[in-house]
C-alpha positions in Angstrom: 2.2 -0.2 0.2 4.0 2.0 2.0 5.4 -0.1 2.0 1.9 -1.2 2.4 0.5 2.1 1.2 2.4 2.8 -1.9 1.7 2.1 -5.7 4.8 1.8 -7.8 4.6 1.9 -11.6 7.8 0.8 -13.3 8.4 1.3 -17.0 11.0 -0.7 -18.9 12.2 0.1 -22.3 14.7 -1.8 -24.4 16.0 1.2 -26.3 18.4 3.9 -25.5 15.9 6.7 -26.4 15.0 9.2 -23.7 11.3 8.8 -22.9 9.8 12.1 -23.4 -24.5 2.7 4.3 -25.0 2.4 7.4 -28.3 3.7 8.8 -28.0 5.1 12.3 -26.8 8.6 13.1 -27.7 8.9 16.8 -26.3 7.4 20.0 -29.7 6.1 21.2 -30.1 2.7 19.5 -32.4 -0.2 20.3 -30.9 -3.5 21.5 -31.9 -5.3 18.3 -30.1 -2.8 16.1 -27.0 -3.0 18.3 -27.1 -6.8 18.0 -27.4 -6.5 14.2 -24.5 -4.1 14.1 -22.3 -6.5 16.1 -23.2 -9.3 13.8 -22.2 -7.2 10.8 -18.9 -6.2 12.3 -18.2 -9.8 13.1 -18.7 -10.7 9.5 -16.4 -7.9 8.3 -13.8 -8.3 11.0 -13.5 -11.9 12.2 -10.1 -11.1 13.8 -11.9 -9.0 16.3 -13.7 -12.1 17.6 -10.5 -14.1 17.8 -8.6 -11.4 19.7 -11.3 -10.6 22.3 -13.4 -13.4 23.6 -15.4 -10.9 25.8 -16.5 -9.1 22.6 -14.5 -6.0 23.4 -13.1 -6.1 19.9 -16.6 -6.2 18.4 -17.8 -3.4 20.6 -14.8 -1.3 19.6 -15.2 -1.8 15.9 -18.9 -1.1 16.2 -18.2 2.2 18.0 -15.7 3.1 15.2 -18.4 2.6 12.6 -21.0 4.6 14.6 -18.5 7.4 14.9 -17.7 7.3 11.2 -21.4 7.5 10.4 -21.8 10.6 12.5 -18.9 12.2 10.8 -20.3 11.3 7.4 -23.5 13.3 8.0 -21.7 16.1 9.9 -23.1 15.1 13.2 -19.9 16.1 14.9 -21.2 16.4 18.5 -22.3 12.7 18.6 -19.1 11.7 16.9 -17.1 13.5 19.5 -19.0 11.9 22.4 -18.1 8.4 21.1 -14.4 9.0 21.2 -13.8 8.6 24.9 -15.2 5.1 25.0 -13.3 4.2 21.8 -10.1 5.5 23.4 -10.8 3.4 26.6 -11.3 0.2 24.6 -8.3 0.7 22.3 -4.5 0.6 22.8 -1.6 0.7 20.4 0.0 -2.1 22.5 -3.0 -4.4 22.9 -4.7 -7.0 20.7 -4.8 -6.5 16.9 -8.3 -5.1 17.1 -7.3 -2.7 19.9 -4.3 -1.5 17.9 -6.5 -0.9 14.8 -9.0 1.0 17.1 -6.2 3.2 18.5 -5.0 4.4 15.1 -8.5 4.8 13.6 -9.6 6.7 16.7 -6.7 9.1 16.3 -7.6 9.7 12.7 -11.2 10.2 13.5 -10.3 12.7 16.2 -8.3 14.7 13.7 -11.1 14.5 11.1 -13.6 15.8 13.6 -11.4 18.7 14.5 -10.8 19.6 10.9 -14.5 19.3 10.2 -15.3 21.8 13.0 -12.8 24.2 11.7 -13.8 23.7 8.1 -10.2 22.9 7.0 -9.3 19.8 5.0 -5.6 20.5 4.3 -3.2 17.6 3.6 -0.9 16.3 6.3 2.0 18.6 7.1 5.2 17.7 5.4 7.2 15.2 7.4 10.4 16.4 9.1 13.7 14.9 8.1 13.7 12.8 11.3 10.2 11.5 10.7 11.1 10.6 7.1 14.1 8.5 8.4 11.8 6.8 10.9 9.4 5.9 8.1 12.2 4.6 5.9 13.4 2.5 8.8 9.9 1.1 9.2 9.8 0.2 5.6 13.0 -1.8 5.9 11.6 -3.6 9.0 8.3 -4.4 7.3 10.2 -5.7 4.3 12.1 -8.1 6.5 9.1 -9.5 8.5 6.3 -9.6 5.9 6.1 -10.6 2.2 4.1 -7.7 0.8 7.0 -5.5 -0.3 9.0 -8.5 -1.6 6.0 -9.7 -3.5 5.8 -6.3 -5.2 9.4 -6.4 -6.2 9.7 -10.1 -7.1 6.7 -10.2 -9.4 7.6 -6.9 -11.2 11.2 -7.9 -11.6 10.3 -11.3 -13.1 8.0 -9.6 -15.6 10.6 -7.0 -16.5 13.4 -9.5 -17.0 11.3 -11.5 -19.4 10.4 -8.4 -21.4 14.0 -7.2 -21.8 15.6 -10.6 -22.3 18.3 -10.3 -24.9 18.3 -6.5 -24.9 21.6 -4.6 -24.8 20.2 -1.4 -23.3 17.5 -1.1 -20.6 15.8 2.0 -19.3 13.5 1.8 -16.3 11.4 4.7 -15.0 10.3 4.3 -11.4 7.5 6.8 -10.7 8.0 6.5 -6.9 11.4 5.1 -6.3 11.7 5.8 -2.5 14.8 3.8 -1.4 15.0 1.7 -4.6 14.7 -1.5 -2.7 13.3 -3.3 -5.8 16.3 -2.8 -8.1 19.1 -4.8 -6.5 17.0 -7.9 -7.1 16.8 -7.1 -10.8 20.5 -6.4 -10.9 21.2 -9.9 -9.6 18.9 -11.4 -12.3 20.6 -9.5 -15.1 24.1 -10.3 -13.8 23.3 -14.0 -13.8 22.6 -13.9 -17.6 25.1 -15.3 -20.0 24.5 -12.3 -22.3 25.5 -9.2 -20.5 23.7 -5.9 -21.0 25.6 -2.9 -22.2 23.8 -0.2 -20.2 21.1 -0.1 -17.5 19.6 3.3 -16.7 17.0 4.2 -14.0 15.1 7.4 -14.0 13.8 7.7 -10.5 11.0 10.1 -9.4 10.6 11.1 -5.7 9.6 14.0 -3.5 13.0 14.5 -1.8 16.2 15.4 -3.6 18.3 14.2 -0.7 16.6 10.8 -0.7 17.0 10.5 -4.4 20.7 11.2 -4.2 21.3 8.6 -1.5 19.2 6.1 -3.4 21.1 6.7 -6.6 24.4 6.3 -4.8 23.3 3.1 -3.2 22.1 1.6 -6.4 25.3 2.6 -8.2 27.3 0.7 -5.6 25.1 -2.4 -6.1 25.5 -2.2 -9.8 29.2 -1.7 -9.7 29.7 -4.7 -7.5 27.9 -6.8 -10.1 29.7 -5.2 -13.1 26.5 -3.7 -14.5 27.0 -0.4 -16.5 24.6 1.8 -14.6 23.3 5.3 -14.8 20.8 7.0 -12.4 18.8 10.1 -13.2 16.9 11.6 -10.3 13.8 13.7 -10.9 12.2 15.5 -8.0 8.5 16.0 -8.1 5.4 14.3 -9.5 4.3 13.8 -13.0 1.0 12.6 -14.3 1.5 8.9 -14.8 -1.0 8.3 -17.6 0.4 11.3 -19.6 3.9 9.8 -19.4 2.7 6.3 -20.4 0.7 7.6 -23.4 3.7 9.7 -24.6 6.6 7.3 -24.3 4.7 4.0 -24.8 7.2 1.8 -22.9 7.7 -1.9 -23.8 6.4 -2.9 -20.4 4.5 -1.4 -17.5 4.3 -3.1 -14.1 1.8 -2.0 -11.4 1.6 -3.3 -7.9 -1.1 -1.5 -5.9 -3.1 -1.8 -2.7 -6.6 -3.3 -3.1 -7.9 -0.2 -1.3 -9.4 3.0 -2.7 -8.1 6.3 -1.2 -10.9 8.4 -2.8 -14.7 8.3 -2.8 -17.2 9.1 0.0 -15.9 9.3 3.5 -18.0 6.5 4.9 -17.2 4.1 2.1 -13.5 4.9 2.3 -13.6 4.4 6.1 -15.3 1.1 6.1 -13.1 -0.3 3.4 -9.9 1.0 5.2 -11.1 -0.5 8.5 -11.5 -3.9 6.9 -8.2 -3.6 5.0 -6.0 -2.5 8.0 -7.7 -5.0 10.3 -6.2 -7.6 8.0 -2.8 -6.0 7.9 -2.6 -5.6 11.7 -3.8 -9.2 12.1 -1.2 -10.5 9.7 1.6 -8.6 11.4 0.5 -9.8 14.8 0.9 -13.4 13.5 4.6 -12.9 12.9 5.6 -10.5 15.7 4.9 -10.7 19.5 2.6 -8.1 21.1 5.6 -6.5 22.9 7.7 -6.4 19.7 9.3 -2.9 19.2 9.5 -3.7 15.5 5.8 -4.4 15.3 5.0 -1.1 17.0 7.3 0.8 14.7 5.7 -0.6 11.6 2.2 0.0 12.9 2.9 3.6 14.0 5.2 4.8 11.2 3.5 3.1 8.3 0.0 1.9 9.0 -0.9 4.7 11.3 0.2 7.4 8.8 -1.7 5.7 6.0 -4.8 5.4 8.1 -4.6 9.1 9.1 -4.2 10.1 5.4 -7.3 8.1 4.4 -9.5 9.2 7.3 -8.3 12.5 8.5 -7.3 14.3 5.3 -9.7 15.7 2.7 -13.2 17.1 2.6 -16.2 16.2 0.5 -14.4 16.7 -2.8 -11.4 14.5 -1.9 -10.0 12.4 -4.6 -7.2 9.9 -4.3 -5.5 6.7 -5.5 -7.8 4.2 -7.1 -7.6 0.4 -7.2 -5.5 -1.4 -9.7 -8.5 -2.6 -11.6 -9.4 1.1 -12.5 -5.8 1.7 -13.5 -6.2 -1.1 -15.9 -9.3 0.6 -17.4 -7.3 3.8 -17.9 -4.4 2.0 -19.5 -6.7 0.3 -22.0 -8.0 3.7 -23.0 -4.5 5.0 -23.8 -3.6 1.9 -25.8 -2.2 -0.8 -23.5 -3.2 -4.4 -23.0 -2.6 -6.8 -20.1 0.3 -9.2 -20.0 -0.3 -12.4 -18.0 1.8 -12.9 -14.8 1.2 -16.6 -14.9 4.2 -18.9 -15.2 7.5 -17.7 -13.8 6.3 -14.6 -11.9 3.6 -16.7 -10.2 6.1 -19.4 -9.4 8.5 -16.9 -7.9 5.7 -15.4 -5.8 4.7 -18.9 -4.5 8.3 -19.6 -3.5 8.4 -16.2 -1.8 5.4 -17.0 0.4 7.1 -20.3 1.3 9.8 -18.3 3.0 7.4 -17.0 5.6 6.1 -19.5 8.2 2.6 -17.9 8.6 -0.3 -19.8 7.1 -2.7 -16.9 6.5 -1.2 -15.5 3.3 -2.9 -16.4 0.1 -1.9 -16.1 -3.6 -4.5 -16.1 -6.3 -4.1 -15.7 -10.1 -7.0 -13.8 -11.6 -7.3 -12.6 -15.2 -3.5 -12.6 -15.6 -3.0 -10.6 -12.4 -1.5 -11.9 -9.1 -3.3 -11.1 -5.9 -1.6 -11.4 -2.5 -4.1 -11.7 0.4 -4.5 -12.4 4.1 -7.1 -15.0 4.9 -8.9 -14.5 1.5 -8.9 -10.7 1.7 -6.9 -9.3 -1.2 -4.2 -6.9 -0.1 -2.1 -6.3 -3.2 -2.6 -6.8 -6.9 0.3 -7.1 -9.4 -0.3 -6.6 -13.1 1.7 -6.0 -16.2 0.9 -4.1 -19.4 2.3 -3.7 -22.9 1.3 -1.5 -25.9 -1.5 -3.0 -27.9 -0.2 -1.9 -31.2 
C-alpha cells in the first residue's frame, strides 16, 4: 500500500518486557465472443468506458485479458503477437485506462520473456537512487490521496485506546519504511494529561540505512513533543505469525490491500487489473493528466507493484494474502477481532472529508473498516487482541 502495495502489522504492548476463467486462447475469435468479452470488461472496468468514448479503453483492456489468457496456458507466441497493439493503444501519459494498459503491458512483456527463458526470479534489488525515488513517491501519494493516511489514522486510534493509561509502550512495526505513521501517534500521546514514561519502537526493514534515518527522524519528533523515546532497528524479515504467537501483544493492527498477490496467474492478473484500474482512476480524479506528481506515483509505486504481481513468479508462486485470510490465521494462534467502530471510524470519516473527491467510500464490516473507490474495496483495517 506501497504505499498502496504494502501491509503493515503494528504490535502494541503496555509492558516494558522485550517481546521475544476465461475461455479463449487463440487470436481468431468470432464477433459474438468479442462482443461478449467487451461487455464483461465494461462491467469489470467501467472507468474504461468513461475515459474513452470510442471504446479504445474497452478494446485495450480486452486485449490485456486475451494476452493474460495466452500466458496462463503457456501460449507465448500468441501472447507476444498481442503486445504491439496493446502498446499502440496504451500510454503512461494518456487516460486512466491507457495508463493502466501501459504498465500492465510492460509487466506482461517481462513475464513472457521470463516464461520463454524459464526463469521466474524476483525483481532485482532496487538501487539507492531508485529507493529514494520510491520513497519520494510515497510522500507524494500520502499528500494527494487518503489511503496511507487512512492506514495510519485508524491504526493509531486503535492503539491509543488500547494503551490509554499505560506508563510504558512498546510498538513493533514489521515494515516501518519511513515511519510516517508514528508522528501522528506521538501527537495523540503528547496531548494526554497523563504522560507516558517511555515509548519504544522496534522497526523492521530491509535497509539498514533507511532504518537509521527513520529512527533519527522519529527521535527528533518525539524529542520536540517531550516523549521519552527509544528506537531499535532490526534489518531483515521475520515470520509475522511466529512473532505474534510468541509475544502475544496487547493489540495487533493490520491494514492491507484487498488484493491477493498469490494464486494462479490468470486469477491474480484479473484481480490486479480491476484493482489498479480503480487506483489509477482515483488518482486521475485528483491530479491533472499532465501532473508530474501523478506520473511519479504511477511509475514508482503502482508500476512496480503491478510488475511484481504480473511479471514475477512461476507456477508455484505464493505471496501476500488478503486481510480476511490473515484474520483466519490470527484466530488459529489465539487472537480475536476488536471492533474499529466508534472513534477509529469517526476519525476515518473526518479524514475522507479532507479530500474533495466524491468517489471514496468508507464501510464498516464485521468490526473492520474498508476504504474503497466507487464501491471497490481498496484497503481493509482490522485490530486484534489475545482471546485469553
